MMTF fields as JSON, N, C-alpha, C and O atoms, coordinates in Angstrom:
{
  "mmtfVersion": "1.0.0",
  "mmtfProducer": "UNKNOWN",
  "numBonds": 403,
  "numAtoms": 404,
  "numGroups": 101,
  "numChains": 1,
  "numModels": 1,
  "chainsPerModel": [1],
  "groupsPerChain": [101],
  "chainIdList": ["A"],
  "bondAtomList": [4, 2, 8, 6, 12, 10, 16, 14, 20, 18, 24, 22, 28, 26, 32, 30, 36, 34, 40, 38, 44, 42, 48, 46, 52, 50, 56, 54, 60, 58, 64, 62, 68, 66, 72, 70, 76, 74, 80, 78, 84, 82, 88, 86, 92, 90, 96, 94, 100, 98, 104, 102, 108, 106, 112, 110, 116, 114, 120, 118, 124, 122, 128, 126, 132, 130, 136, 134, 140, 138, 144, 142, 148, 146, 152, 150, 156, 154, 160, 158, 164, 162, 168, 166, 172, 170, 176, 174, 180, 178, 184, 182, 188, 186, 192, 190, 196, 194, 200, 198, 204, 202, 208, 206, 212, 210, 216, 214, 220, 218, 224, 222, 228, 226, 232, 230, 236, 234, 240, 238, 244, 242, 248, 246, 252, 250, 256, 254, 260, 258, 264, 262, 268, 266, 272, 270, 276, 274, 280, 278, 284, 282, 288, 286, 292, 290, 296, 294, 300, 298, 304, 302, 308, 306, 312, 310, 316, 314, 320, 318, 324, 322, 328, 326, 332, 330, 336, 334, 340, 338, 344, 342, 348, 346, 352, 350, 356, 354, 360, 358, 364, 362, 368, 366, 372, 370, 376, 374, 380, 378, 384, 382, 388, 386, 392, 390, 396, 394, 400, 398],
  "bondOrderList": [1, 1, 1, 1, 1, 1, 1, 1, 1, 1, 1, 1, 1, 1, 1, 1, 1, 1, 1, 1, 1, 1, 1, 1, 1, 1, 1, 1, 1, 1, 1, 1, 1, 1, 1, 1, 1, 1, 1, 1, 1, 1, 1, 1, 1, 1, 1, 1, 1, 1, 1, 1, 1, 1, 1, 1, 1, 1, 1, 1, 1, 1, 1, 1, 1, 1, 1, 1, 1, 1, 1, 1, 1, 1, 1, 1, 1, 1, 1, 1, 1, 1, 1, 1, 1, 1, 1, 1, 1, 1, 1, 1, 1, 1, 1, 1, 1, 1, 1, 1],
  "groupList": [{"groupName": "MET", "atomNameList": ["N", "CA", "C", "O"], "elementList": ["N", "C", "C", "O"], "formalChargeList": [0, 0, 0, 0], "bondAtomList": [1, 0, 2, 1, 3, 2], "bondOrderList": [1, 1, 2], "singleLetterCode": "M", "chemCompType": "L-PEPTIDE LINKING"}, {"groupName": "TYR", "atomNameList": ["N", "CA", "C", "O"], "elementList": ["N", "C", "C", "O"], "formalChargeList": [0, 0, 0, 0], "bondAtomList": [1, 0, 2, 1, 3, 2], "bondOrderList": [1, 1, 2], "singleLetterCode": "Y", "chemCompType": "L-PEPTIDE LINKING"}, {"groupName": "VAL", "atomNameList": ["N", "CA", "C", "O"], "elementList": ["N", "C", "C", "O"], "formalChargeList": [0, 0, 0, 0], "bondAtomList": [1, 0, 2, 1, 3, 2], "bondOrderList": [1, 1, 2], "singleLetterCode": "V", "chemCompType": "L-PEPTIDE LINKING"}, {"groupName": "PHE", "atomNameList": ["N", "CA", "C", "O"], "elementList": ["N", "C", "C", "O"], "formalChargeList": [0, 0, 0, 0], "bondAtomList": [1, 0, 2, 1, 3, 2], "bondOrderList": [1, 1, 2], "singleLetterCode": "F", "chemCompType": "L-PEPTIDE LINKING"}, {"groupName": "ILE", "atomNameList": ["N", "CA", "C", "O"], "elementList": ["N", "C", "C", "O"], "formalChargeList": [0, 0, 0, 0], "bondAtomList": [1, 0, 2, 1, 3, 2], "bondOrderList": [1, 1, 2], "singleLetterCode": "I", "chemCompType": "L-PEPTIDE LINKING"}, {"groupName": "GLN", "atomNameList": ["N", "CA", "C", "O"], "elementList": ["N", "C", "C", "O"], "formalChargeList": [0, 0, 0, 0], "bondAtomList": [1, 0, 2, 1, 3, 2], "bondOrderList": [1, 1, 2], "singleLetterCode": "Q", "chemCompType": "L-PEPTIDE LINKING"}, {"groupName": "ASP", "atomNameList": ["N", "CA", "C", "O"], "elementList": ["N", "C", "C", "O"], "formalChargeList": [0, 0, 0, 0], "bondAtomList": [1, 0, 2, 1, 3, 2], "bondOrderList": [1, 1, 2], "singleLetterCode": "D", "chemCompType": "L-PEPTIDE LINKING"}, {"groupName": "ASN", "atomNameList": ["N", "CA", "C", "O"], "elementList": ["N", "C", "C", "O"], "formalChargeList": [0, 0, 0, 0], "bondAtomList": [1, 0, 2, 1, 3, 2], "bondOrderList": [1, 1, 2], "singleLetterCode": "N", "chemCompType": "L-PEPTIDE LINKING"}, {"groupName": "LYS", "atomNameList": ["N", "CA", "C", "O"], "elementList": ["N", "C", "C", "O"], "formalChargeList": [0, 0, 0, 0], "bondAtomList": [1, 0, 2, 1, 3, 2], "bondOrderList": [1, 1, 2], "singleLetterCode": "K", "chemCompType": "L-PEPTIDE LINKING"}, {"groupName": "THR", "atomNameList": ["N", "CA", "C", "O"], "elementList": ["N", "C", "C", "O"], "formalChargeList": [0, 0, 0, 0], "bondAtomList": [1, 0, 2, 1, 3, 2], "bondOrderList": [1, 1, 2], "singleLetterCode": "T", "chemCompType": "L-PEPTIDE LINKING"}, {"groupName": "ALA", "atomNameList": ["N", "CA", "C", "O"], "elementList": ["N", "C", "C", "O"], "formalChargeList": [0, 0, 0, 0], "bondAtomList": [1, 0, 2, 1, 3, 2], "bondOrderList": [1, 1, 2], "singleLetterCode": "A", "chemCompType": "L-PEPTIDE LINKING"}, {"groupName": "ARG", "atomNameList": ["N", "CA", "C", "O"], "elementList": ["N", "C", "C", "O"], "formalChargeList": [0, 0, 0, 0], "bondAtomList": [1, 0, 2, 1, 3, 2], "bondOrderList": [1, 1, 2], "singleLetterCode": "R", "chemCompType": "L-PEPTIDE LINKING"}, {"groupName": "GLY", "atomNameList": ["N", "CA", "C", "O"], "elementList": ["N", "C", "C", "O"], "formalChargeList": [0, 0, 0, 0], "bondAtomList": [1, 0, 2, 1, 3, 2], "bondOrderList": [1, 1, 2], "singleLetterCode": "G", "chemCompType": "PEPTIDE LINKING"}, {"groupName": "SER", "atomNameList": ["N", "CA", "C", "O"], "elementList": ["N", "C", "C", "O"], "formalChargeList": [0, 0, 0, 0], "bondAtomList": [1, 0, 2, 1, 3, 2], "bondOrderList": [1, 1, 2], "singleLetterCode": "S", "chemCompType": "L-PEPTIDE LINKING"}, {"groupName": "LEU", "atomNameList": ["N", "CA", "C", "O"], "elementList": ["N", "C", "C", "O"], "formalChargeList": [0, 0, 0, 0], "bondAtomList": [1, 0, 2, 1, 3, 2], "bondOrderList": [1, 1, 2], "singleLetterCode": "L", "chemCompType": "L-PEPTIDE LINKING"}, {"groupName": "CYS", "atomNameList": ["N", "CA", "C", "O"], "elementList": ["N", "C", "C", "O"], "formalChargeList": [0, 0, 0, 0], "bondAtomList": [1, 0, 2, 1, 3, 2], "bondOrderList": [1, 1, 2], "singleLetterCode": "C", "chemCompType": "L-PEPTIDE LINKING"}, {"groupName": "GLU", "atomNameList": ["N", "CA", "C", "O"], "elementList": ["N", "C", "C", "O"], "formalChargeList": [0, 0, 0, 0], "bondAtomList": [1, 0, 2, 1, 3, 2], "bondOrderList": [1, 1, 2], "singleLetterCode": "E", "chemCompType": "L-PEPTIDE LINKING"}, {"groupName": "HIS", "atomNameList": ["N", "CA", "C", "O"], "elementList": ["N", "C", "C", "O"], "formalChargeList": [0, 0, 0, 0], "bondAtomList": [1, 0, 2, 1, 3, 2], "bondOrderList": [1, 1, 2], "singleLetterCode": "H", "chemCompType": "L-PEPTIDE LINKING"}, {"groupName": "PRO", "atomNameList": ["N", "CA", "C", "O"], "elementList": ["N", "C", "C", "O"], "formalChargeList": [0, 0, 0, 0], "bondAtomList": [1, 0, 2, 1, 3, 2], "bondOrderList": [1, 1, 2], "singleLetterCode": "P", "chemCompType": "L-PEPTIDE LINKING"}],
  "groupTypeList": [0, 1, 2, 3, 4, 5, 6, 7, 3, 8, 9, 10, 11, 12, 7, 3, 13, 11, 2, 14, 6, 2, 13, 15, 16, 8, 15, 13, 8, 17, 2, 10, 1, 1, 5, 8, 6, 12, 14, 12, 9, 14, 8, 11, 0, 1, 2, 6, 11, 3, 2, 6, 3, 9, 18, 13, 12, 16, 11, 14, 3, 15, 18, 13, 15, 7, 3, 16, 14, 12, 2, 14, 9, 9, 1, 0, 8, 16, 7, 11, 18, 10, 1, 11, 14, 3, 5, 13, 13, 2, 7, 8, 8, 4, 2, 13, 11, 17, 14, 4, 8],
  "groupIdList": [1, 2, 3, 4, 5, 6, 7, 8, 9, 10, 11, 12, 13, 14, 15, 16, 17, 18, 19, 20, 21, 22, 23, 24, 25, 26, 27, 28, 29, 30, 31, 32, 33, 34, 35, 36, 37, 38, 39, 40, 41, 42, 43, 44, 45, 46, 47, 48, 49, 50, 51, 52, 53, 54, 55, 56, 57, 58, 59, 60, 61, 62, 63, 64, 65, 66, 67, 68, 69, 70, 71, 72, 73, 74, 75, 76, 77, 78, 79, 80, 81, 82, 83, 84, 85, 86, 87, 88, 89, 90, 91, 92, 93, 94, 95, 96, 97, 98, 99, 100, 101],
  "secStructList": [7, 7, 7, 7, 7, 7, 1, 2, 2, 2, 2, 2, 6, 6, 1, 7, 7, 7, 3, 3, 3, 3, 3, 3, 6, 6, 6, 7, 7, 3, 3, 3, 3, 3, 3, 7, 7, 1, 1, 1, 7, 7, 7, 3, 3, 3, 4, 4, 4, 5, 1, 1, 7, 7, 7, 7, 1, 1, 3, 3, 3, 7, 6, 6, 6, 7, 7, 3, 3, 3, 3, 3, 3, 3, 3, 6, 6, 6, 6, 3, 3, 3, 3, 3, 3, 7, 6, 6, 7, 3, 3, 7, 7, 3, 3, 7, 6, 6, 1, 7, 7],
  "xCoordList": [-31.258, -32.836, -33.853, -33.834, -34.775, -35.892, -37.043, -37.927, -37.351, -38.367, -39.748, -39.948, -40.788, -42.155, -42.819, -42.857, -43.297, -44.236, -45.344, -46.224, -45.623, -47.293, -47.602, -47.026, -49.19, -50.237, -51.551, -51.768, -52.385, -53.853, -53.939, -54.773, -53.195, -53.307, -53.105, -53.908, -51.698, -51.371, -52.535, -53.318, -52.766, -53.722, -55.198, -55.829, -55.624, -57.042, -56.596, -57.437, -55.472, -55.421, -54.882, -54.204, -55.605, -55.137, -53.518, -53.076, -52.591, -51.298, -50.465, -49.746, -50.694, -50.156, -49.05, -49.513, -47.47, -47.323, -46.143, -46.01, -45.332, -44.04, -43.37, -43.897, -42.186, -41.206, -41.315, -40.972, -41.682, -41.657, -40.39, -40.096, -39.775, -38.757, -39.406, -39.537, -39.803, -40.708, -39.547, -38.628, -39.888, -38.966, -39.808, -40.868, -38.952, -39.907, -39.852, -39.06, -41.043, -41.646, -40.856, -40.653, -40.336, -40.072, -38.473, -38.144, -37.278, -36.323, -35.652, -34.473, -36.651, -36.441, -35.204, -34.813, -34.915, -34.289, -34.975, -36.026, -34.061, -34.782, -35.326, -34.648, -36.655, -36.869, -36.819, -36.137, -37.757, -37.346, -38.156, -38.745, -38.117, -38.606, -39.8, -39.841, -40.613, -41.914, -42.608, -42.646, -43.096, -43.813, -45.598, -46.355, -45.748, -47.052, -48.023, -47.716, -48.908, -49.583, -51.082, -52.035, -51.073, -52.282, -51.968, -51.003, -53.012, -53.246, -53.475, -53.64, -53.519, -53.939, -52.96, -51.945, -53.625, -52.393, -52.045, -52.661, -50.776, -50.266, -50.861, -50.008, -51.941, -52.767, -52.04, -51.966, -51.656, -51.397, -50.18, -50.287, -48.945, -48.133, -48.251, -48.287, -48.294, -48.563, -47.359, -46.346, -47.128, -45.753, -45.397, -44.217, -46.112, -45.479, -44.859, -44.355, -44.998, -44.475, -43.526, -43.379, -42.884, -41.455, -40.34, -40.012, -39.611, -38.117, -37.182, -37.061, -36.702, -35.505, -35.274, -34.213, -36.484, -36.92, -37.863, -39.078, -37.389, -38.533, -39.026, -38.418, -40.328, -40.734, -41.118, -41.488, -40.93, -41.511, -42.429, -42.302, -43.193, -43.573, -45.141, -45.354, -45.89, -47.029, -46.826, -47.725, -45.851, -45.708, -44.577, -43.628, -44.752, -43.506, -42.95, -43.732, -41.687, -40.763, -39.939, -39.736, -39.268, -38.661, -37.001, -36.761, -36.308, -34.989, -33.659, -32.714, -33.995, -33.038, -33.423, -32.588, -34.446, -35.195, -36.325, -36.748, -36.836, -37.764, -38.682, -39.109, -39.174, -40.631, -41.766, -41.474, -42.854, -43.756, -44.421, -44.803, -44.735, -45.016, -46.579, -47.397, -46.978, -47.76, -48.215, -47.218, -49.106, -49.347, -49.976, -50.582, -49.745, -50.072, -51.373, -51.665, -52.32, -53.643, -53.677, -52.892, -54.747, -55.165, -56.094, -56.966, -55.821, -56.687, -58.027, -57.919, -58.652, -60.025, -60.565, -61.268, -60.404, -61.004, -60.152, -60.748, -59.18, -57.997, -57.699, -57.247, -57.711, -57.092, -55.68, -55.099, -55.248, -53.962, -53.105, -53.482, -52.019, -51.331, -50.783, -50.271, -50.912, -50.388, -50.188, -50.772, -49.377, -49.152, -50.1, -49.91, -51.205, -51.963, -50.939, -50.294, -50.734, -49.506, -50.61, -51.806, -49.704, -50.227, -50.618, -50.062, -51.334, -51.713, -50.246, -49.702, -49.712, -48.77, -47.271, -46.397, -47.1, -45.72, -44.971, -43.948, -45.042, -44.097, -44.116, -45.033, -42.852, -42.637, -42.548, -42.184, -42.765, -42.522, -42.148, -42.445, -41.471, -40.772, -40.673, -39.995, -41.354, -41.518, -39.66, -38.878, -39.372, -38.032, -37.689, -38.547, -37.02, -36.688, -36.405, -35.606, -37.165, -36.77, -35.257, -34.758, -34.581, -33.41, -32.376, -31.264, -32.83, -31.457, -31.88, -30.9, -32.84, -33.09, -32.087, -31.855, -31.09, -30.907, -31.514, -30.833],
  "yCoordList": [45.513, 44.481, 45.843, 47.057, 44.814, 45.846, 46.324, 45.468, 47.319, 47.565, 47.885, 48.925, 46.514, 46.834, 48.453, 49.108, 48.53, 49.938, 49.833, 49.097, 50.392, 50.355, 51.958, 53.043, 51.286, 52.382, 51.526, 50.38, 52.541, 52.049, 50.739, 49.894, 50.535, 49.774, 48.24, 47.317, 48.211, 46.767, 46.588, 45.672, 47.509, 47.746, 47.052, 46.342, 47.216, 46.69, 45.452, 44.589, 45.029, 43.608, 42.391, 41.366, 43.199, 42.078, 42.188, 41.277, 43.445, 43.402, 42.171, 41.612, 41.907, 40.746, 41.053, 41.21, 41.154, 41.471, 40.388, 39.565, 40.258, 39.192, 39.782, 40.855, 39.599, 40.358, 39.001, 37.899, 39.126, 38.274, 38.511, 39.632, 37.426, 37.981, 37.399, 36.242, 38.772, 38.118, 38.171, 38.98, 37.157, 36.994, 36.466, 35.856, 36.926, 36.883, 35.246, 34.386, 35.185, 33.251, 33.172, 31.998, 34.04, 33.524, 33.574, 33.227, 33.955, 33.807, 33.511, 33.314, 33.554, 33.242, 34.443, 34.233, 35.485, 36.358, 37.274, 37.796, 37.581, 38.391, 39.831, 40.54, 40.039, 41.573, 42.479, 43.502, 41.926, 43.01, 42.129, 41.098, 42.717, 42.412, 43.373, 44.601, 42.609, 43.472, 42.996, 41.821, 43.959, 43.711, 43.199, 43.764, 42.386, 41.872, 41.66, 40.868, 42.373, 42.545, 42.15, 42.661, 41.035, 39.885, 38.352, 37.773, 38.197, 36.961, 37.089, 38.229, 35.959, 36.219, 35.651, 34.966, 36.183, 35.489, 37.093, 38.058, 37.182, 38.039, 38.868, 38.881, 39.613, 39.853, 41.419, 41.603, 42.228, 43.393, 43.916, 43.792, 44.542, 44.964, 46.565, 47.314, 46.994, 48.349, 49.216, 48.782, 50.333, 50.751, 51.503, 51.694, 51.805, 52.084, 51.01, 51.134, 49.561, 48.879, 47.733, 46.612, 48.474, 47.962, 48.108, 49.216, 46.86, 47.305, 48.082, 49.293, 47.211, 47.41, 48.091, 48.306, 48.283, 48.643, 49.737, 49.598, 50.651, 51.652, 51.867, 52.442, 51.258, 51.003, 52.677, 53.695, 52.539, 53.781, 53.684, 52.675, 54.418, 54.022, 53.061, 52.405, 53.021, 52.327, 50.976, 50.366, 50.357, 48.975, 48.48, 49.204, 47.359, 46.302, 45.684, 45.068, 45.477, 44.875, 43.971, 44.394, 42.833, 42.088, 43.177, 43.624, 43.431, 44.168, 43.24, 43.67, 41.894, 41.12, 40.915, 41.243, 40.468, 39.643, 40.779, 40.584, 41.968, 42.829, 42.074, 42.282, 41.548, 40.161, 41.319, 41.951, 41.39, 42.172, 41.538, 40.396, 42.053, 41.538, 41.817, 40.915, 43.506, 43.852, 45.418, 45.987, 46.131, 47.152, 48.392, 48.031, 49.475, 50.298, 50.737, 51.153, 50.626, 51.056, 51.635, 51.417, 52.451, 52.912, 51.972, 51.522, 51.563, 50.019, 51.37, 52.193, 51.071, 52.321, 51.946, 52.803, 50.746, 50.618, 51.653, 52.234, 51.591, 52.346, 53.503, 54.314, 53.925, 54.703, 55.082, 56.149, 53.848, 54.06, 53.227, 52.153, 53.83, 53.454, 51.953, 51.805, 50.892, 49.504, 48.882, 49.104, 48.057, 47.657, 45.832, 45.005, 45.788, 44.816, 43.685, 43.95, 42.657, 41.7, 40.834, 40.57, 40.555, 39.46, 38.185, 38.271, 37.14, 36.036, 35.237, 35.353, 34.403, 33.49, 34.321, 33.707, 35.795, 36.346, 36.469, 37.111, 36.192, 36.134, 34.919, 34.098, 34.812, 33.664, 34.265, 35.441, 33.807, 34.707, 33.328, 32.144, 33.906, 33.071, 34.052, 35.074, 33.576, 34.037, 34.104, 33.161, 35.346, 35.481, 36.215, 37.098, 36.314, 36.832, 38.027, 38.185, 39.143, 40.44, 40.889, 41.979, 39.86, 40.255, 40.131, 40.657, 39.4, 39.345, 40.798, 41.163, 41.569, 42.888, 43.54, 43.056, 44.718, 45.479, 46.746, 47.755],
  "zCoordList": [30.348, 30.394, 29.953, 30.152, 29.205, 28.963, 29.56, 29.555, 30.048, 31.17, 30.234, 29.607, 30.326, 29.631, 30.245, 31.286, 28.737, 28.638, 29.551, 29.106, 30.828, 31.563, 31.133, 31.212, 30.507, 30.339, 30.387, 30.783, 29.816, 29.717, 28.823, 29.147, 27.807, 27.104, 27.581, 27.446, 28.229, 28.935, 29.805, 29.555, 30.982, 31.811, 31.199, 31.983, 30.105, 29.47, 29.242, 29.493, 28.817, 28.591, 29.945, 30.019, 30.776, 32.301, 32.84, 33.54, 32.444, 32.879, 32.725, 33.553, 31.62, 31.074, 29.868, 28.738, 30.071, 28.804, 28.51, 29.415, 27.485, 26.849, 26.157, 25.864, 25.602, 24.478, 23.447, 23.873, 22.438, 21.219, 20.126, 19.71, 19.776, 18.719, 17.385, 16.984, 16.787, 15.685, 14.278, 14.149, 13.411, 12.205, 10.971, 10.835, 10.236, 8.805, 8.515, 8.901, 7.661, 7.735, 6.497, 6.185, 5.678, 4.357, 4.184, 3.049, 5.11, 5.068, 6.722, 7.016, 7.474, 8.849, 9.932, 11.081, 9.142, 9.855, 10.504, 10.132, 12.007, 12.949, 12.195, 11.451, 12.578, 12.259, 13.355, 13.42, 14.39, 15.809, 16.83, 16.504, 18.266, 19.327, 19.637, 19.568, 19.944, 20.275, 21.622, 21.987, 22.237, 23.513, 23.039, 22.25, 23.578, 22.918, 24.561, 25.452, 24.568, 25.506, 25.625, 25.038, 26.595, 26.841, 25.985, 25.487, 26.12, 25.447, 24.031, 23.597, 23.111, 21.96, 20.868, 20.992, 19.704, 18.741, 18.312, 18.765, 17.212, 17.091, 16.03, 15.143, 15.625, 14.621, 14.054, 12.839, 14.789, 14.455, 15.425, 16.645, 14.789, 15.702, 16.208, 15.233, 16.995, 17.825, 17.457, 18.006, 16.686, 16.612, 17.901, 18.196, 18.444, 20.176, 20.978, 22.095, 20.011, 21.077, 20.786, 21.273, 19.733, 19.224, 20.075, 20.499, 20.413, 21.562, 20.419, 20.233, 19.874, 19.231, 17.564, 16.977, 17.17, 15.567, 15.321, 15.462, 15.011, 14.316, 12.879, 11.976, 12.83, 11.415, 10.589, 11.175, 9.401, 8.705, 7.548, 6.854, 7.265, 6.038, 6.039, 7.059, 5.23, 5.023, 5.186, 5.764, 4.812, 4.543, 5.648, 5.947, 6.137, 6.909, 6.157, 5.434, 5.883, 5.485, 6.039, 7.177, 5.866, 6.259, 6.214, 5.092, 6.966, 6.335, 5.564, 4.903, 5.921, 5.06, 3.777, 2.933, 3.389, 2.195, 1.629, 0.489, 2.385, 1.54, 1.615, 0.48, 1.909, 1.983, 2.78, 3.795, 2.182, 2.506, 3.678, 3.423, 5.208, 6.582, 6.43, 6.247, 6.55, 6.818, 6.49, 6.045, 6.532, 6.253, 7.536, 8.545, 7.286, 8.737, 8.385, 7.264, 9.546, 9.681, 10.997, 11.92, 10.976, 12.543, 12.897, 12.154, 14.498, 14.759, 15.791, 16.7, 15.284, 15.446, 16.668, 17.204, 17.331, 18.264, 19.779, 20.687, 19.632, 20.389, 19.625, 20.434, 18.677, 17.989, 17.832, 18.032, 17.394, 17.363, 16.235, 15.766, 15.918, 14.642, 15.086, 16.196, 14.193, 13.682, 12.67, 11.609, 12.841, 11.368, 11.635, 12.527, 10.295, 10.146, 9.702, 8.688, 10.216, 9.697, 8.553, 8.681, 7.484, 6.503, 7.412, 8.507, 7.292, 7.363, 6.985, 5.887, 8.109, 7.837, 7.395, 6.784, 7.788, 7.33, 8.463, 8.226, 9.351, 10.566, 11.241, 11.204, 11.988, 12.81, 14.364, 14.339, 15.584, 16.605, 17.78, 17.622, 18.858, 19.78, 21.201, 21.302, 22.031, 23.637, 23.996, 23.874, 24.399, 24.537, 26.116, 26.14, 27.247, 28.425, 27.923, 27.0, 28.605, 28.439, 29.036, 28.756, 29.923, 30.345, 29.257, 29.306, 28.286, 26.94, 26.116, 25.466, 25.98, 25.363, 25.862, 26.97, 25.53, 25.616, 25.63, 25.807]
}
């Protein structure tokens, strides 16, 4: 079972988290599980919130079809590295954290 990361970033978003199964829009293959804090749309994926995937490099690609999903940036408001996702590049589905190993 996955244990949610508890830090000031989660607290700032109302202590609300869920795990998303992120998949490629182009080929529909699984890319990563991701801890999403707070409400709202998924515009960026913080590097420290990936559950089963360690991204590397300046760009985020689908491991299956090599479709480009986003680019690495520093989210200045929090001074955190994050991948800014391209519009309509990923699909996401909420999954139970009990299913994550």
